[in-house]
Phi, psi and omega in degrees: 000154180254172185291139181290334178294343178288333181233090174282348189251125185289325185268009181235080179282004189243123180239131179244128186238119170261099187300319180303317181259003179056049190232134175238137174237147171243146178227152181285333179200171186295333182292316183286329172298312178292327172298323179284324175296316178299309183303314181258011169053056178283144177268126179298350170286335190252009180232164175229125181252131187233146177238136178301311189267027183097211180283156180281164177292123181287127178268155177288165185283344182280348172260016185301321187269028185285002181266125189284138176266150180297129170292143179263142178308141180258111181061207188254043177274159181273188186284347178093002175282156183265133183272139179269136188284167172297135185292332174291341175263332183261354189275146169251001185274172188284147179287355181291318186298348187270357185272156180284157178277155174277143182280000000 
C-alpha cells in the first residue's frame, strides 16, 4: 500500500507525476491515464506512475491499442448538422413578435 497523502481523492486511484514540469495528475483508471500519455506524448522516462492499490491489471499485448484514436474529417464536408434558415424568411408569424422586450 502507498502513502494516503499521495492519493487525496478517493475516486482517483492512479497518480501521474511529471518531475520536469513539477506537475501531478490523478486519473480514475488506467484507460484515462493512457489517453493522457498519448495525447500529450509524454516520455515514460520523465514521469512516475503510482497506483493506490499496487500495480494495475496487466493487459494482454493484443489489446495494447485499445485507446481509440480520433477520426479525421473526410474532405470538405460539413459537420452534418442541419442549418436553420433565417426567421425573417421562413416565418409565418406576425411581425409584431420580432420587437425587443422592454426591461
